[in-house]
Structures are given as C-alpha cells and as structure tokens.
N, C-alpha and C positions, 0 to 999 in steps of 0.2 A: 504493500500500500504506500502511495506517495505521501510526501509531507503535506501537500494540499489536502488530500483526502483525510488525513488524520486531523487536520485543522477544523474539520466540519463535523457538526453534531446534528443529527436528524432525529426528530421525534414523531414520525408519522409514516404511513404507507399510503400509496395511491388507492382510491376507492372505485374508480371507474375503469372499464376496459379501454385500453389505449391502442392506437396503431403502432406498428413496429418502429417507425421513426417519427418522433414528436417534434412539431414546430412549437417551441415554447417562447412566448413573448415575455421579455423582461425590460425593466427600465435600466438604461445604460448600454454600454458596448460590451463586447467580449472581454472577459476578465473581471467584470464587475462582481460584487458580492452576490447580486441576483444570479449571475451566471453560475457561480460556485454552488449556490443553493439548488438551482435547477438540475445541475449535473448530479448532485448527490441524491436528490429526491427521485429522479427518473432513471438515473444511470447515464454516465457520460457518453456511452456509445449509442444511446437511443435519442439523444437530444440534438435538435437543430435550433440554435438560438436565433430568435427574431428580435433584434434590438428595437427599442422605442426611446425617443428623446424624453418623453414625459409619461407620467402614470396614466393620464387621460388617453394618450396614444396607445399605451399598452392595452387598456380596456377596449378601445376601438378595434385593435388588431384581432383580439379574440372574438369580439362580437361579429366582425365582418368575415370571419373564417380565414383571415390572413395568417392566423396561428391556431393551432389545435387547443392550446391551453395557455394559461398565463401564470406567472409567479410574481406576487406583489408584496413588498414590505408593508407591514401594518403597525408594528411597534418595535421599540428598542428599549432595552433595560436602562439606558441612560437618558436618551432624548425623549422617551415616552411615546405615546400614540401618535400616529400620523393622521391627523384629523381630516385632511383633504382626501385621503384614500377611503376613509369611511364614507364621506359624502359621495365619492365616485361610485362606490359599490351600491349605495341605496338607489342611485339613478340608473344603474346598469342592468343588463340582462345576464349577469354572471352570478354564480354561486360558489362558495368555498367547499372544496372536497378533500383538502389535506392541509397540512402545515409543516413548516420546517423551522427549527430553532438553530441558528447559525452563530457560532462564536466568531466575533469580528476581531481580527488581528490586523492592525494597521502597520504598514511597512514603508520605510523611506527608500526610494530607488532613484537611479539616474543612469545616464549612458555609461557604458563600460569605461573604466579609467578615471571616473570622477570620484572625488572625496567630499565628505561633508564640508570641509573647509573651502572647497571650490564653489559651493552653491551660493548664488545670490538670492534665488527665489525657490519656493516650493509651492506647487499647485495641487489643489484637490477640492473635493466637495466641502462646503463649510462645516458640516457636521463632523467629517473626518478630521478637519483642521482643529476644531474645538476639542475633539477627543484626545488630541496629542499636545495640549498646551504646555504641560510640564516639560516634555522633551524639548520643545522649541524655545522654552524659557532659558535653556542652557546654550542656545545657539542664537543669540540676539542679532547676529549679522544677517540672518535669513529673513527675507520678506515673504510673508504668507499670502498667497493669491487664491481667491475662491474661483472654482469652476463648477460646472453642473454635474460632474461625475468623477469618481475616483479613477476608474480604469481609463476614461477618456483623457485624463491628465497624463497618464503613462503613454497612451497611444500617440498623443500629440508630440511628446518629447522624442519618441522613437521615429515618427514620420518626418519631423522637421530637424532631427539630429541636433537638438538644442543643448548646448553645453551651459554649465552654470545654473541649470534649473533641475530641480528634483520633483518627484511626485509622491503622494501618499496613496497607496493602493494595496491590492492583495498580492499574495505570492503568485497566483495565477496570472495576474496582469504583468508582473515582472517577467515571468517565463514566456508569455505570449509575445511581448514586445521587445524582448532581448535586452532588458535593463538589469543592472547590477543592484543587489540589495545592499544599501549602505548601513541600515539599522533595521532590525526586525522587532515586531511587537512593541511599537513605540506608544501605543495608547496608554493613557494615564490609568484608567480603570480596567483591570484585567477581567472583570465580570461583565463583559460587554457582549450582549447577545442581541440579535435581531430576529424577530418572528416574521415569517413570510407565509402568506396564504396561497394555496394552489387553487386556481380559478378555472371553472368550465362554464360554457353556455348552459342555461337552464335546461334546454331540451336534450342536452347530452348527459346530464347528471343521472347516475344510477346509484341511489342511496344503498348502503350496505348495513346489515345488522351490526357489523363491528364498529360502525361509526357512532359512538356513544357520546361524543362531545358535540353540543349543539350551539349554534350562534344565532341569536334573534336580534331584530331591531324593531322599535315601536315608539310611538309618542304617547303622552299621557295628558289627562285633563289637569288643568292647573287648580288643584284642590288638595286640601289637607289629607295626607295619608295615601295618595295615589300610588307612589312608588312602593310604599310599605306593603300595600295589597299584593303587588306583583311579586315582591321578594318573599312574602309569607306563603303565597300559593306555590312558588317554586320549592321552597323548603318543605312544604307539606307533601310534595310529590318526589322527595328524595333527590332534588337537584342541588348539586354542590357548585356554587358560583366560582368561576376561575377568573372572570373579568367583568367589570361594568364600566361603561364609558358614555358620557353625555356629549352630544355634538349639536351645536346650534342649527336650527332649521332656517335655511336661507329664505328671506322674505317674510319671516314671521318672528319679529323681535321677541326675545326672552322665552321662546319656545324651543324645545329640544327633542331630538331623537335620542333614545337610549339603546345602547348596544350591550347585550348580555351574553356571555359565554357560560355554559354550565355542562357538567357531566352528571349522568344519572347513576345512582347506586344500583347494584344488581337487584333485579326483581321489579324495577320501576321502568315504565315505558316513557320515552321522551315525548311521544305524542300527547300523552295524558298531561304532562307538565305544561306543554304549550297551550293546550285547550283550556287548562285551568286558569291561565293568565289572560287569555284572549278577551274575556268580558271586561277586564279592567284597563285595557289598552286601546289605542287607535292605530290603524295602519300597521298591524303586526305582520311581519314576514320572517320566514326562516332564511337567514343569510347563508347558512351552511350547516352541513353535518360532517364532522371530522373525526377520524380515528383518534382515540384518546392518546395524548402525549405521554410518553414514559420518561418522566423526569429523573 
C-alpha cells in the first residue's frame, strides 16, 4: 500500500450498483483532496475524475449525467460545516448514498531543487493556508497567496515552471505534478478531518438495508418547543443524533432549514422515526441514507 493510501481513512461503503468505470465529479483538479477521497471510496482503478471549478458545477455535472456520481465536502473538524453545500443539496436532484472521512495532511512543495529559503510566495486555498499558520509563522519571509484550490496551486507551478513559489497541497498533487516535498504534514492541528458525501441522482439511488444512518432536512414553525418535539420523537424511536445543523432559508429572514443526521438502534426502523417527526415539521425530505460510519 502506498503512502497516499495509508494517509486516507474511509468510513463507508458504496450502496448502489455502479458501472465498471465511474465518472466521479469533484470540486478541484486532479490531486485535490476530493480526488484522494474518491479514489479511496470507489477504488483508484475504477475512477475517472471529472473536475469542477465550483461545488455548484459539481452538482450540475451529476444532474446532467456528465458524471455518474459526485463526491462533495460537507464539513471539516476545524473549519466546521460548509453551509453553501447544504443549500446546494436542498435545491438539487441529488441524494447522499455514502460518506468518506479523510485525514487532511497539508504539505509544502515546489519545483525540484528549490528550498524553503528560496521561496518568496506560497499559494493555496485559504482554508489550507489558515490550517498551516504556525508553520509559516516560522518563515516570515514567505508571502501567502490565496487560490481557489490546493492541487491547482501545485499544477500551476509545474505548468509554468515557476521558481521561488511553493504550494500547499496533498502528496498526490506533488506526485502528479512532479514537485518536491519541502515539508510534510505542516498543518497546525493534526486532528484535521474532512467529511465528504457521495452523491447520486435521485432516480439512480437504491437504498440498502445496511444503510442505517439517515440524513433529513426540514423547516419548523416559529413557536415554542418546535425543535424539542422533533428531537423527542427521534429519541423515542431509538434515533441517536450524530449531527444537527441550522442553515438560513434564502429569502425568508430568520427562518431556517435544519439538517439532522441520526443512526437507528437495532430493532428500530428509520422509516418509523421519520414518520414520527413529519407532523411537527414543514418540507421534510430525506437527504440521504448512508452506511453507518465505523469510527
């Protein structure tokens, strides 16, 4: 097993029948952390990566059948939930069928022969830069420049043969673009994980009995105890919450969608839990059914 493969931690299995070669839409270019997660989830030999510049484009590629499936980051243990992606999913024709938890290791890389002392600038995604603040505090001569993607930063250096400039990206990006690793695992917090959802078109989803983790979204009446009723009903049906997230509803000030993930105890059906909360909610939909993660 390669170093890259050992850097990856996966907590799920696919739940739908898939073709032999999958076109997987990701945000970013080859070598991005989305790419690593997709390869681990589906198998490197089965994946044909379909890059997307934005998460909206990722959704559109799957909906339009330009890709068979998609893999989208939804939360990070340091940066928190990606609210914009929750909004995209509520308006999409996609549903979650799996999840991947990926340990994020940030690495400093540059063209072969470069040293840290030679670097004037380092380019990367703003979140990756923020995750490495302690490392770069030790190198005040380096100017940090924000770009839209970690792997794209590495790709640009390789294509333009830019000296004096480094990138923060994955081991896979360094390997793909022929860059040298100047410093490995430079993120400040080593407990840095990103959770990705595996997405399919609604009409393609085939729920499995093994998928005992359920994701819902709904809105509530603005009255005392409305959320308590939902949580009490879930508890009464053996549902153990793993996440709850509120997201403002666009165009409706001070109103929110609630996203709830739960797993059901043995002997309880998830459908019964969903139907128990339906009378207390508005616009309730099942966002996904996912195989329970093995933490």
